[in-house]
PASEBA-1860 file (N, C-alpha, C; in nm, 3 decimals):
! residues 152
1> MAMSVGGN> -4.629/4.697/-7.618/-4.526/4.816/-7.582/-4.625/4.931/-7.543 ~ -4.650/4.917/-7.402/-4.732/5.017/-7.359/-4.641/5.130/-7.279 ~ -4.701/5.266/-7.288/-4.638/5.347/-7.251/-4.699/5.402/-7.112 ~ -4.637/5.434/-7.002/-4.717/5.484/-6.908/-4.729/5.651/-6.903 ~ -4.820/5.700/-6.874/-4.815/5.861/-6.869/-4.814/5.878/-6.733 ~ -4.693/5.974/-6.715/-4.669/6.032/-6.577/-4.624/5.908/-6.471 ~ -4.520/5.848/-6.544/-4.472/5.737/-6.467/-4.330/5.777/-6.390 ~ -4.273/5.690/-6.351/-4.152/5.709/-6.245/-4.040/5.675/-6.357
9> SGGGGRRG> -3.980/5.729/-6.426/-3.881/5.710/-6.517/-3.771/5.760/-6.514 ~ -3.777/5.905/-6.466/-3.677/6.003/-6.447/-3.598/5.986/-6.295 ~ -3.675/5.948/-6.189/-3.646/6.023/-6.075/-3.708/6.138/-6.010 ~ -3.759/6.197/-6.089/-3.811/6.318/-6.036/-3.989/6.323/-5.963 ~ -3.981/6.208/-5.931/-4.106/6.203/-5.842/-4.115/6.212/-5.706 ~ -4.208/6.170/-5.640/-4.197/6.173/-5.502/-4.085/6.081/-5.415 ~ -4.055/5.998/-5.467/-3.949/5.884/-5.429/-3.811/5.922/-5.474 ~ -3.720/5.964/-5.398/-3.584/5.926/-5.487/-3.554/6.046/-5.543
17> GRRGGRRG> -3.541/6.171/-5.470/-3.500/6.275/-5.535/-3.379/6.267/-5.587 ~ -3.292/6.233/-5.500/-3.120/6.206/-5.533/-3.121/6.015/-5.552 ~ -3.046/5.990/-5.632/-3.026/5.875/-5.672/-2.934/5.810/-5.547 ~ -2.955/5.710/-5.486/-2.882/5.625/-5.404/-2.882/5.719/-5.258 ~ -2.958/5.840/-5.245/-2.947/5.874/-5.132/-3.076/5.813/-5.021 ~ -3.050/5.845/-4.900/-3.181/5.808/-4.801/-3.201/5.933/-4.732 ~ -3.317/5.921/-4.683/-3.379/6.068/-4.614/-3.411/5.982/-4.485 ~ -3.373/6.069/-4.375/-3.388/6.027/-4.253/-3.285/5.914/-4.196
25> GPIADINV> -3.174/5.908/-4.252/-3.083/5.799/-4.208/-2.971/5.857/-4.138 ~ -2.863/5.829/-4.079/-2.768/5.856/-3.988/-2.688/5.974/-4.066 ~ -2.626/6.074/-4.035/-2.554/6.163/-4.067/-2.418/6.149/-4.036 ~ -2.332/6.174/-4.107/-2.188/6.105/-4.083/-2.124/6.236/-4.061 ~ -2.176/6.371/-4.051/-2.086/6.471/-4.024/-2.112/6.489/-3.882 ~ -1.968/6.577/-3.826/-1.971/6.608/-3.665/-2.021/6.746/-3.668 ~ -2.080/6.747/-3.542/-2.152/6.881/-3.507/-2.055/6.929/-3.432 ~ -1.981/7.042/-3.445/-1.874/7.106/-3.357/-1.930/7.202/-3.263
33> TPLVDVML> -2.048/7.237/-3.294/-2.109/7.371/-3.197/-2.087/7.303/-3.044 ~ -2.166/7.221/-3.008/-2.128/7.169/-2.891/-1.988/7.159/-2.820 ~ -1.870/7.133/-2.904/-1.766/7.102/-2.868/-1.698/7.238/-2.859 ~ -1.728/7.362/-2.915/-1.647/7.494/-2.896/-1.721/7.541/-2.781 ~ -1.880/7.512/-2.756/-1.888/7.578/-2.652/-1.863/7.517/-2.523 ~ -1.828/7.400/-2.492/-1.760/7.346/-2.397/-1.652/7.424/-2.369 ~ -1.554/7.402/-2.477/-1.422/7.453/-2.463/-1.425/7.609/-2.422 ~ -1.510/7.674/-2.465/-1.497/7.816/-2.408/-1.537/7.843/-2.266
41> VLLIIFMV> -1.646/7.743/-2.228/-1.673/7.753/-2.104/-1.544/7.698/-2.007 ~ -1.488/7.594/-2.057/-1.371/7.546/-2.007/-1.251/7.685/-1.963 ~ -1.215/7.721/-2.077/-1.148/7.870/-2.071/-1.166/7.926/-1.993 ~ -1.293/7.975/-1.978/-1.339/8.110/-1.897/-1.286/8.039/-1.757 ~ -1.338/7.913/-1.730/-1.331/7.899/-1.586/-1.170/7.880/-1.553 ~ -1.098/7.821/-1.617/-0.946/7.836/-1.629/-0.897/7.995/-1.599 ~ -0.933/8.058/-1.697/-0.885/8.197/-1.691/-0.926/8.252/-1.561 ~ -1.033/8.235/-1.474/-1.074/8.277/-1.377/-0.995/8.218/-1.242
49> AAPMMTSG> -0.976/8.074/-1.238/-0.939/7.976/-1.132/-0.797/8.020/-1.135 ~ -0.701/8.053/-1.210/-0.542/8.052/-1.222/-0.480/8.161/-1.148 ~ -0.574/8.264/-1.133/-0.473/8.375/-1.023/-0.509/8.333/-0.899 ~ -0.628/8.285/-0.864/-0.640/8.257/-0.743/-0.575/8.135/-0.698 ~ -0.497/8.068/-0.781/-0.401/7.968/-0.719/-0.276/7.997/-0.684 ~ -0.266/8.104/-0.709/-0.097/8.177/-0.676/-0.046/8.209/-0.547 ~ -0.161/8.235/-0.463/-0.111/8.256/-0.356/-0.128/8.161/-0.252 ~ -0.047/8.114/-0.160/-0.049/8.019/-0.082/-0.122/8.026/0.046
57> VPIDLPQT> -0.076/8.111/0.119/-0.139/8.147/0.258/-0.215/8.252/0.227 ~ -0.338/8.268/0.291/-0.404/8.418/0.272/-0.398/8.472/0.385 ~ -0.310/8.592/0.347/-0.311/8.697/0.439/-0.330/8.823/0.404 ~ -0.350/8.953/0.490/-0.396/9.068/0.464/-0.252/9.172/0.471 ~ -0.208/9.163/0.338/-0.071/9.251/0.339/-0.072/9.386/0.346 ~ 0.013/9.447/0.416/0.017/9.621/0.419/0.020/9.663/0.275 ~ -0.029/9.782/0.288/0.001/9.841/0.133/0.113/9.990/0.124 ~ 0.179/9.990/0.038/0.293/10.084/0.013/0.250/10.139/-0.131
65> QAGALNAQ> 0.325/10.271/-0.172/0.330/10.309/-0.280/0.460/10.233/-0.374 ~ 0.561/10.126/-0.313/0.667/10.102/-0.393/0.606/10.022/-0.519 ~ 0.660/10.011/-0.621/0.651/9.929/-0.734/0.693/9.797/-0.722 ~ 0.617/9.678/-0.825/0.655/9.549/-0.819/0.796/9.508/-0.841 ~ 0.825/9.423/-0.785/0.975/9.387/-0.834/0.991/9.278/-1.008 ~ 1.062/9.288/-1.044/1.114/9.197/-1.157/1.169/9.087/-1.132 ~ 1.110/8.960/-1.095/1.170/8.851/-1.063/1.181/8.724/-1.188 ~ 1.311/8.720/-1.206/1.314/8.612/-1.323/1.275/8.480/-1.244
73> TQPITISI> 1.326/8.447/-1.135/1.312/8.325/-1.082/1.212/8.310/-0.972 ~ 1.155/8.207/-0.939/1.072/8.168/-0.825/1.133/8.212/-0.689 ~ 1.102/8.304/-0.622/1.160/8.323/-0.478/1.114/8.229/-0.378 ~ 1.215/8.227/-0.253/1.135/8.169/-0.140/1.069/8.229/-0.075 ~ 0.915/8.237/-0.062/0.840/8.299/0.028/0.827/8.242/0.161 ~ 0.826/8.312/0.259/0.807/8.296/0.417/0.701/8.380/0.433 ~ 0.563/8.342/0.483/0.464/8.395/0.528/0.418/8.399/0.670 ~ 0.366/8.501/0.741/0.338/8.529/0.860/0.208/8.569/0.882
81> KQDGQVFL> 0.109/8.480/0.941/-0.015/8.498/0.939/-0.054/8.609/1.054 ~ -0.184/8.654/1.053/-0.217/8.762/1.205/-0.165/8.685/1.317 ~ -0.223/8.559/1.343/-0.215/8.514/1.473/-0.062/8.470/1.507 ~ 0.046/8.491/1.407/0.184/8.466/1.433/0.229/8.330/1.359 ~ 0.163/8.237/1.312/0.188/8.119/1.233/0.272/8.163/1.144 ~ 0.414/8.080/1.128/0.490/8.109/0.994/0.490/8.005/0.936 ~ 0.496/8.004/0.800/0.447/7.957/0.669/0.619/7.953/0.573 ~ 0.665/7.864/0.530/0.784/7.836/0.450/0.713/7.765/0.331
89> QETQIEAA> 0.713/7.870/0.236/0.637/7.874/0.086/0.477/7.829/0.159 ~ 0.402/7.700/0.139/0.284/7.688/0.195/0.301/7.569/0.317 ~ 0.420/7.548/0.370/0.433/7.460/0.476/0.444/7.536/0.607 ~ 0.346/7.472/0.717/0.380/7.548/0.839/0.472/7.484/0.904 ~ 0.585/7.584/0.963/0.692/7.557/1.024/0.705/7.616/1.169 ~ 0.790/7.572/1.274/0.813/7.672/1.370/0.918/7.779/1.340 ~ 0.922/7.871/1.415/1.031/8.021/1.393/1.151/7.959/1.415 ~ 1.174/7.863/1.533/1.290/7.825/1.541/1.366/7.722/1.462
97> DIAAKLQA> 1.288/7.697/1.341/1.339/7.584/1.245/1.358/7.667/1.117 ~ 1.346/7.778/1.116/1.374/7.863/0.988/1.503/7.834/0.935 ~ 1.607/7.863/1.024/1.742/7.894/0.950/1.781/7.746/0.945 ~ 1.737/7.635/0.991/1.781/7.473/0.924/1.715/7.455/0.793 ~ 1.584/7.473/0.790/1.526/7.468/0.654/1.576/7.535/0.563 ~ 1.623/7.666/0.576/1.669/7.738/0.472/1.779/7.683/0.415 ~ 1.889/7.651/0.482/2.018/7.613/0.478/1.985/7.465/0.402 ~ 1.914/7.389/0.428/1.896/7.252/0.378/1.834/7.285/0.225
105> IATTGYSE> 1.774/7.412/0.196/1.699/7.418/0.048/1.772/7.514/-0.005 ~ 1.900/7.533/0.022/1.985/7.660/-0.052/2.040/7.575/-0.168 ~ 1.959/7.617/-0.279/2.018/7.545/-0.424/2.109/7.646/-0.498 ~ 2.135/7.764/-0.476/2.194/7.865/-0.571/2.300/7.902/-0.465 ~ 2.317/7.871/-0.351/2.386/7.946/-0.247/2.302/8.034/-0.157 ~ 2.366/8.147/-0.095/2.298/8.231/-0.003/2.234/8.350/-0.077 ~ 2.259/8.381/-0.205/2.243/8.496/-0.265/2.101/8.484/-0.329 ~ 2.011/8.347/-0.299/1.891/8.371/-0.355/1.808/8.441/-0.279
113> RIFVRGDG> 1.685/8.510/-0.349/1.599/8.601/-0.285/1.481/8.500/-0.198 ~ 1.450/8.577/-0.082/1.381/8.543/0.007/1.278/8.691/0.010 ~ 1.134/8.614/-0.029/1.014/8.720/0.035/0.978/8.707/0.140 ~ 0.951/8.789/0.234/0.868/8.784/0.372/0.715/8.868/0.354 ~ 0.641/8.755/0.352/0.501/8.794/0.360/0.440/8.813/0.471 ~ 0.438/8.942/0.558/0.412/8.946/0.695/0.249/9.005/0.698 ~ 0.146/8.947/0.759/0.007/9.015/0.753/0.026/9.166/0.835 ~ -0.083/9.261/0.793/-0.063/9.375/0.837/-0.104/9.407/0.973
121> KAPYGVIA> -0.175/9.303/1.013/-0.192/9.289/1.185/-0.082/9.182/1.238 ~ 0.008/9.129/1.224/0.088/9.004/1.253/0.160/9.105/1.369 ~ 0.219/9.038/1.463/0.293/9.103/1.571/0.426/9.133/1.495 ~ 0.483/9.288/1.516/0.606/9.331/1.470/0.712/9.251/1.526 ~ 0.687/9.200/1.636/0.820/9.111/1.693/0.836/8.998/1.644 ~ 0.723/8.893/1.581/0.700/8.770/1.528/0.804/8.825/1.373 ~ 0.779/8.913/1.316/0.825/8.934/1.213/0.962/8.984/1.196 ~ 0.996/9.071/1.302/1.145/9.078/1.309/1.213/8.951/1.339
129> DVMSRIQE> 1.197/8.885/1.427/1.241/8.752/1.474/1.253/8.661/1.340 ~ 1.152/8.657/1.241/1.165/8.572/1.153/1.277/8.614/1.056 ~ 1.269/8.755/1.035/1.370/8.816/0.951/1.529/8.812/0.995 ~ 1.541/8.804/1.127/1.685/8.762/1.203/1.714/8.626/1.180 ~ 1.648/8.560/1.201/1.677/8.418/1.167/1.684/8.364/1.005 ~ 1.633/8.448/0.934/1.689/8.409/0.791/1.813/8.461/0.785 ~ 1.842/8.588/0.819/2.003/8.627/0.828/2.092/8.546/0.884 ~ 2.054/8.489/0.997/2.116/8.381/1.070/2.140/8.244/0.983
137> AGYKNIGL> 2.046/8.224/0.877/2.110/8.116/0.809/2.176/8.161/0.672 ~ 2.213/8.280/0.674/2.314/8.322/0.604/2.277/8.390/0.441 ~ 2.119/8.419/0.470/2.057/8.495/0.331/2.073/8.644/0.367 ~ 2.109/8.691/0.267/2.129/8.862/0.264/2.041/8.923/0.166 ~ 1.947/8.856/0.073/1.849/8.914/-0.008/1.739/8.913/0.037 ~ 1.668/9.007/0.148/1.540/8.959/0.208/1.469/9.075/0.115 ~ 1.334/9.057/0.107/1.249/9.170/0.091/1.136/9.141/0.167 ~ 1.028/9.264/0.178/0.914/9.264/0.234/0.812/9.285/0.145
145> VTQQITDH> 0.717/9.177/0.128/0.617/9.186/0.044/0.484/9.282/0.073 ~ 0.442/9.373/0.029/0.331/9.479/0.024/0.257/9.451/-0.096 ~ 0.131/9.532/-0.057/0.040/9.561/-0.177/0.060/9.695/-0.209 ~ 0.043/9.721/-0.344/0.036/9.857/-0.377/-0.098/9.943/-0.362 ~ -0.080/10.059/-0.310/-0.212/10.152/-0.277/-0.283/10.176/-0.413 ~ -0.391/10.140/-0.401/-0.476/10.160/-0.517/-0.535/10.318/-0.502 ~ -0.565/10.400/-0.604/-0.637/10.514/-0.596/-0.776/10.463/-0.644 ~ -0.874/10.506/-0.523/-1.017/10.483/-0.556/-1.090/10.595/-0.623
END
């Protein structure tokens, strides 16, 4: 029966500090930091991009001091570009077809709100013609959309 001096009896030596543990092997924990980073970047991208997707036809609206309207439902929007092109929501249509299209999409009757977005440099005659065709279709709740004047 020989005893060794300084032997490996208890596991406190160079090898096997922990019983049954392996050093340098695969770790079963999930690293969440890259996932959180990617999610924050996506959140910022969507926060910046969402307001840009709301307006359909790019036009330069005239500015007034009127306040914003409180709308519970999504109104019908007719846009008139600077060159006189007319859009119903985001689809280009001819001015002569406005009354027929509006009568076809009348879901809640003719009391539905219609917004006319006319470019500040659009011909006044085109805007007046579009508004008269909307009234001809039977709609009475017509509003002109403008931008508020911002104090610089």
